[in-house]
C-alpha positions in Angstrom: -15.1 -2.5 6.3 -12.1 -5.0 7.3 -8.8 -6.1 5.1 -10.3 -9.3 3.9 -13.9 -8.3 3.2 -12.8 -5.8 0.8 -10.8 -7.7 -0.9 -13.2 -11.0 -1.1 -15.6 -7.6 -2.5 -13.1 -7.8 -4.7 -12.8 -11.4 -6.1 -17.6 -10.8 -5.5 -17.5 -7.9 -8.0 -15.2 -9.0 -11.2 -19.0 -10.6 -12.8 -19.8 -7.5 -14.5 -24.0 -7.3 -13.9 -22.8 -8.2 -9.8 -20.5 -5.0 -10.3 -23.0 -3.1 -12.4 -25.2 -3.2 -9.0 -23.7 -3.4 -5.7 -20.3 -0.8 -6.5 -21.4 2.6 -6.0 -22.3 1.0 -2.2 -18.2 0.2 -2.3 -16.6 2.8 -0.4 -13.5 4.0 -2.3 -12.6 6.9 -0.6 -11.9 5.0 2.9 -9.4 1.9 0.9 -7.9 5.1 -1.1 -7.4 6.7 2.8 -6.1 3.1 4.2 -4.0 1.0 1.1 -3.6 3.4 -2.2 -2.6 0.2 -4.1 -5.7 -1.5 -3.1 -7.7 1.9 -4.6 -5.9 1.6 -8.2 -6.9 -1.9 -8.7 -10.3 -0.9 -7.7 -10.0 2.1 -10.3 -8.5 -0.4 -12.4 -11.4 -2.7 -12.5 -14.1 0.4 -12.7 -11.9 1.2 -16.0 -12.0 -2.0 -17.8 -16.0 -2.7 -17.0 -16.1 1.1 -19.3 -14.3 0.0 -21.7 -15.0 -4.4 -22.5 -18.5 -4.5 -20.4 -18.1 -8.2 -19.5 -16.8 -10.4 -16.6 -13.2 -10.8 -16.0 -10.5 -12.4 -14.2 -8.0 -11.5 -12.1 -5.0 -12.7 -14.2 -7.1 -10.6 -16.7 -7.4 -7.7 -14.3 -4.1 -7.9 -13.4 -2.5 -8.2 -16.2 -4.5 -4.3 -16.9 -3.6 -2.9 -13.9 0.6 -3.1 -15.1 -0.6 -1.6 -18.5 -2.0 1.2 -17.5 0.8 1.6 -14.7 3.6 0.4 -16.5 6.3 2.5 -15.7 6.7 0.4 -12.2 9.1 0.1 -10.0 11.0 -3.1 -8.5 8.9 -2.7 -5.2 6.7 -1.5 -6.5 5.4 -4.1 -9.1 6.6 -6.4 -5.3 3.4 -4.7 -3.7 0.8 -5.7 -6.4 2.4 -9.2 -7.0 1.5 -9.3 -2.7 -1.8 -8.5 -3.3 -3.0 -10.0 -6.0 -2.3 -12.9 -4.7 -3.7 -12.3 -1.1 -7.0 -11.4 -3.4 -6.0 -14.7 -4.7 -5.4 -16.5 -1.2 -9.3 -15.4 0.3 -11.3 -18.5 0.7 -14.9 -16.6 2.1 -17.5 -18.8 0.6 -20.0 -16.0 -2.5 -22.7 -16.4 0.4 -21.1 -14.6 2.9 -19.7 -11.6 0.7 -23.2 -11.8 -1.2 -24.1 -10.8 3.0 -21.0 -8.5 2.5 -22.7 -6.5 0.1 -25.6 -6.9 0.7 -25.4 -5.7 3.7 -23.7 -2.2 2.1 -27.1 -2.1 0.5 -28.8 -1.8 3.2 -26.4 1.1 5.3 -26.4 3.1 2.4 -31.3 2.9 1.8 -30.6 3.6 5.9 -28.8 6.7 5.5 -31.2 8.1 2.9 -34.2 7.2 4.8 -33.1 8.7 7.8 -32.3 11.9 5.5 -35.4 11.2 4.2 -36.8 11.8 8.1 -35.3 14.7 8.8 -36.6 15.7 5.7 -40.1 15.8 7.1 -40.1 16.8 10.6 -38.6 19.7 8.7 -41.2 19.9 6.5 -39.4 20.1 3.1 -41.2 15.9 3.0 -45.0 14.8 3.4 -45.2 12.0 5.9 -46.9 10.2 2.7 -43.3 9.8 1.2 -41.4 8.9 4.1 -44.3 5.6 4.2 -43.5 5.0 0.3 -40.1 5.9 0.0 -39.9 2.9 3.4 -42.5 0.1 1.7 -40.6 -2.7 1.1 -38.2 -2.6 3.1 -39.7 -3.0 6.1 -40.6 -6.1 5.3 -36.9 -7.1 4.6 -36.1 -10.0 7.0 -32.8 -10.8 9.5 -30.0 -12.6 9.0 -31.7 -15.7 11.3 -34.7 -15.0 9.3 -33.0 -15.3 6.1 -30.7 -18.0 7.3 -28.2 -16.2 6.1 -25.8 -17.4 9.2 -22.5 -17.7 9.4 -20.7 -20.7 11.4 -17.3 -21.4 11.8 -16.3 -23.8 9.0 -16.3 -27.7 9.8 -14.1 -27.9 6.4 -10.5 -29.5 8.7 -8.3 -28.0 5.4 -10.0 -24.3 5.1 -9.4 -24.6 9.3 -6.4 -26.0 8.6 -4.9 -23.3 6.0 -6.4 -20.5 7.7 -5.3 -20.8 11.5 -2.2 -23.1 10.8 -0.2 -23.0 7.1 -1.2 -19.7 6.2 1.4 -17.2 8.7 0.4 -14.4 10.7 2.9 -11.5 11.8 5.9 -13.0 12.9 8.8 -12.4 15.2 12.0 -11.3 15.8 12.3 -13.8 18.5 13.5 -17.1 16.6 12.6 -17.9 20.4 9.0 -16.6 20.2 7.8 -18.8 16.5 8.4 -22.0 18.3 6.8 -20.9 20.8 3.5 -18.5 20.3 3.7 -18.9 16.7 2.7 -16.2 14.1 0.1 -13.4 15.9 -3.4 -13.1 13.7 -6.4 -11.5 13.8 -8.1 -12.7 17.3 -5.3 -13.1 19.2 -5.3 -11.4 22.1 -1.8 -10.8 24.7 0.1 -8.9 26.7 3.5 -8.8 28.4 4.3 -7.9 31.6 7.3 -7.1 34.6 8.8 -5.1 36.5 9.9 -1.1 36.0 12.4 -0.5 33.4 13.3 -3.6 32.6 12.7 -3.5 28.4 9.2 -3.8 27.8 9.3 -0.7 25.5 12.2 -2.3 24.1 10.5 -5.3 23.4 8.0 -3.7 21.8 10.1 -1.7 19.3 12.7 -4.5 18.9 9.1 -7.1 17.5 7.0 -3.7 15.9 9.7 -3.6 13.6 9.8 -6.9 12.8 6.4 -7.0 12.4 5.8 -3.6 10.4 8.0 -5.1 7.0 5.5 -8.1 6.6 2.6 -6.1 6.4 1.2 -3.9 4.1 -1.3 -2.1 6.8 -0.2 0.0 9.5 0.6 0.0 13.1 -1.3 1.1 15.8 1.0 2.5 18.4 -0.8 3.8 21.1 1.5 4.8 23.2 0.9 7.2 27.4 4.0 5.7 28.8 7.0 6.9 28.1 7.8 10.1 25.5 6.1 9.8 21.5 9.5 11.0 20.0 11.5 8.9 22.6 9.9 5.7 21.7 10.0 6.1 17.9 14.0 6.8 18.2 13.8 3.0 20.3 11.7 2.4 17.2 14.3 3.1 14.0 17.6 1.2 16.5 15.8 -2.0 16.3 14.7 -1.5 12.7 18.5 -0.7 11.2 20.3 -2.3 14.6 22.2 1.0 15.3 23.1 2.9 18.3 21.5 6.6 18.6 25.2 7.7 17.9 25.2 6.4 15.0 21.7 6.6 13.8 22.2 10.5 14.7 25.8 10.5 12.2 24.0 10.5 9.4 20.5 11.2 9.7 19.7 11.6 6.3 20.6 8.6 4.8 19.2 6.3 8.2 15.9 8.6 8.1 15.1 6.9 3.7 16.7 3.4 5.6 13.7 3.8 7.9 10.9 4.4 5.6 12.5 1.7 2.6 11.7 -0.6 5.8 8.8 -0.2 7.3 7.3 2.3 5.2 6.4 5.1 8.1 3.5 2.2 9.2 4.8 2.3 12.9 2.4 5.0 13.8 2.0 6.2 17.2 -0.5 8.0 19.2 1.2 9.3 21.9 -1.1 11.1 25.1 -0.8 10.5 28.7 -4.1 10.4 28.7 -6.1 8.0 25.6 -10.5 6.8 25.5 -11.6 3.0 24.4 -13.8 5.9 22.0 -11.0 7.4 20.6 -9.2 4.3 20.2 -11.9 2.9 18.3 -12.0 5.9 16.2 -8.1 4.6 15.0 -9.8 1.6 14.4 -12.6 2.4 12.1 -10.0 5.0 9.6 -7.0 3.0 9.6 -7.9 -0.5 9.5 -5.0 -1.9 11.2 -2.6 -4.9 10.9 -1.9 -4.9 14.3 -2.9 -2.6 17.9 -0.3 -2.2 20.4 -0.4 -0.6 23.9 2.0 0.3 26.1 0.4 0.3 28.7 -3.6 -1.4 28.1 -4.3 -0.8 31.4 -4.5 3.5 32.1 -6.8 3.4 28.7 -9.9 5.2 30.1 -13.5 5.6 29.7 -14.1 2.1 32.1 -16.0 2.7 34.7 -17.2 -1.3 37.5 -17.0 -1.7 41.8 -13.5 -2.7 41.6 -10.3 -1.9 40.2 -9.5 -5.3 39.4 -12.8 -6.3 36.8 -12.7 -2.7 35.6 -9.5 -3.3 34.5 -11.2 -6.8 33.3 -13.7 -4.8 30.7 -10.5 -3.4 29.2 -9.4 -6.7 28.6 -13.0 -8.2 27.4 -12.4 -4.5 24.8 -9.6 -5.6 24.1 -10.7 -8.9 22.2 -13.1 -7.7 21.0 -10.7 -5.3 18.8 -8.9 -8.0 17.5 -11.3 -10.0 16.8 -12.7 -7.5 14.1 -10.2 -5.3 13.4 -6.3 -7.0 14.0 -4.4 -9.1 16.7 -3.7 -7.2 20.1 0.0 -6.8 21.8 -0.4 -5.6 25.2 2.2 -4.2 27.8 1.2 -3.9 32.2 3.0 -3.7 35.3 3.9 -7.2 37.2 3.9 -5.7 41.7 5.9 -6.1 44.2 6.3 -9.6 45.0 8.3 -9.7 41.1 10.9 -7.3 42.4 14.2 -9.3 41.4 12.5 -12.9 40.2 13.5 -14.4 37.2 10.4 -16.3 35.7 7.1 -14.2 36.3 4.0 -15.9 36.7 0.5 -15.1 36.2 0.6 -14.5 40.6 3.0 -11.2 39.3 1.1 -10.0 37.3 -0.1 -6.4 39.0 -3.7 -5.3 39.9 -5.5 -8.5 39.0 -7.5 -11.7 39.8 -8.0 -13.4 37.4 -10.3 -11.1 35.0 -6.7 -9.8 32.5 -5.2 -13.6 33.0 -8.7 -15.0 31.8 -9.4 -12.0 28.9 -5.6 -13.2 26.4 -4.8 -15.5 24.7 -0.8 -15.3 25.6 0.7 -14.6 28.0 5.1 -13.5 28.5 6.4 -12.2 31.1 9.6 -11.6 31.4 11.8 -11.4 34.7 15.5 -10.6 35.3 17.2 -11.5 38.9 19.2 -8.2 40.4 22.9 -10.7 41.1 25.8 -9.1 39.4 25.8 -10.6 35.9 23.1 -11.0 34.9 22.5 -7.1 33.5 22.2 -8.4 29.8 19.6 -11.4 31.0 16.0 -11.7 30.4 14.1 -14.5 32.1 11.1 -15.3 28.9 7.7 -17.7 31.0 5.4 -18.4 28.6 2.9 -18.2 31.5 -0.9 -18.9 28.9 -0.4 -20.4 25.4 -3.6 -20.6 23.3 -2.5 -20.4 20.2 -2.0 -22.7 17.8 0.7 -21.9 16.1 2.9 -22.2 12.6 3.7 -24.9 11.3 7.7 -24.3 13.2 6.3 -24.2 16.5 7.5 -26.9 19.1 5.0 -29.0 21.7 7.6 -28.3 24.3 8.0 -24.7 24.0 4.3 -23.5 25.4 5.0 -22.8 28.3 9.3 -23.4 28.4 11.5 -20.8 29.5 13.7 -19.4 28.5 16.9 -16.1 28.3 17.7 -14.0 26.0 19.9 -11.2 26.1 18.3 -7.2 26.1 20.7 -5.3 23.7 19.2 -2.0 24.7 22.5 0.5 22.6 20.2 -1.1 19.9 16.6 -1.8 21.3 16.8 -5.6 20.7 16.4 -8.1 22.4 18.7 -11.4 20.5 17.5 -15.0 20.9 21.0 -17.1 22.7 21.7 -20.0 20.8 
């Protein structure tokens, strides 16, 4: 279940009679695992209905939550404020939410039916009993038959609210906000460069900024550099410290890092990572962002040619972005990119068009071997299908510009 349906369902079950029918089908333990604050709101609603047995509103529920937790610290109070703001902002049509909660009910019935079928095989239940349980269930209409298909909205106001006004995950580099704009659910893109150019440093620099903007965790699938080293870079990037500074007072800086990122950056470090593992992690953690370093090494795909197999990986990544969260991937540039400043899609390693075709945006990071350019990196946006934000600049959509890399603190910096 994704974040939006969880919030939307909460809106829907503020009506007492609807709550009575559908609350039992909501996977409350799943919500508890992924977002304890949202779980507390659900439990507060449950407590409210036990006490009052009537409809309520978000404003009343908010006051009720605060009454249950009178000793909240300012930081926790801010989290609840933010959550209720997100819940209020949901504009999903009621018919969509109704279909969602009914699908939960259908899933529950199917699970019970499966158990009954097993009992029938074990002779613990007769076939006639199984038929009776199935009666009335097999004639349920499909989505198409019941006219519940959900098309993309044609409301210009809704499109504006969702795709432009409501920001996604913003970059640390203002130049990327001006060029690409926010990363939103459904967005898929990748960076590429030659080895030792600063790809992992780029991820650390940007991911630690994005971790401060979301409630859900960021899943980082790492099959490249040693995972502990990557986490140290995240520490450096988040706090802007050299390794020597970081290690000089470990307790102090660990607390600062956890306060800043709330431990939302989850790095899964394995030499071989399979697509099924990734899917399981997504289902369990409901991420706000997916990082793949390197995506070409994900296992579990087959094709006649390597470039076609890689194409399947990128198609799969796009489906993950649609179902869960934006995807930020990393791959290599081929040998022709060595010492080249402005990398194009033609420099992407092991690809003709299959990888490039599935991406919404592509950023090439070039570097020069000339003396004096050691700290300079060259950004070239070779593909950009993102809409951007209110502060994005049309002239930057496919721009190229120089930035500075500061490897000692694992950050990139705009050249003003």
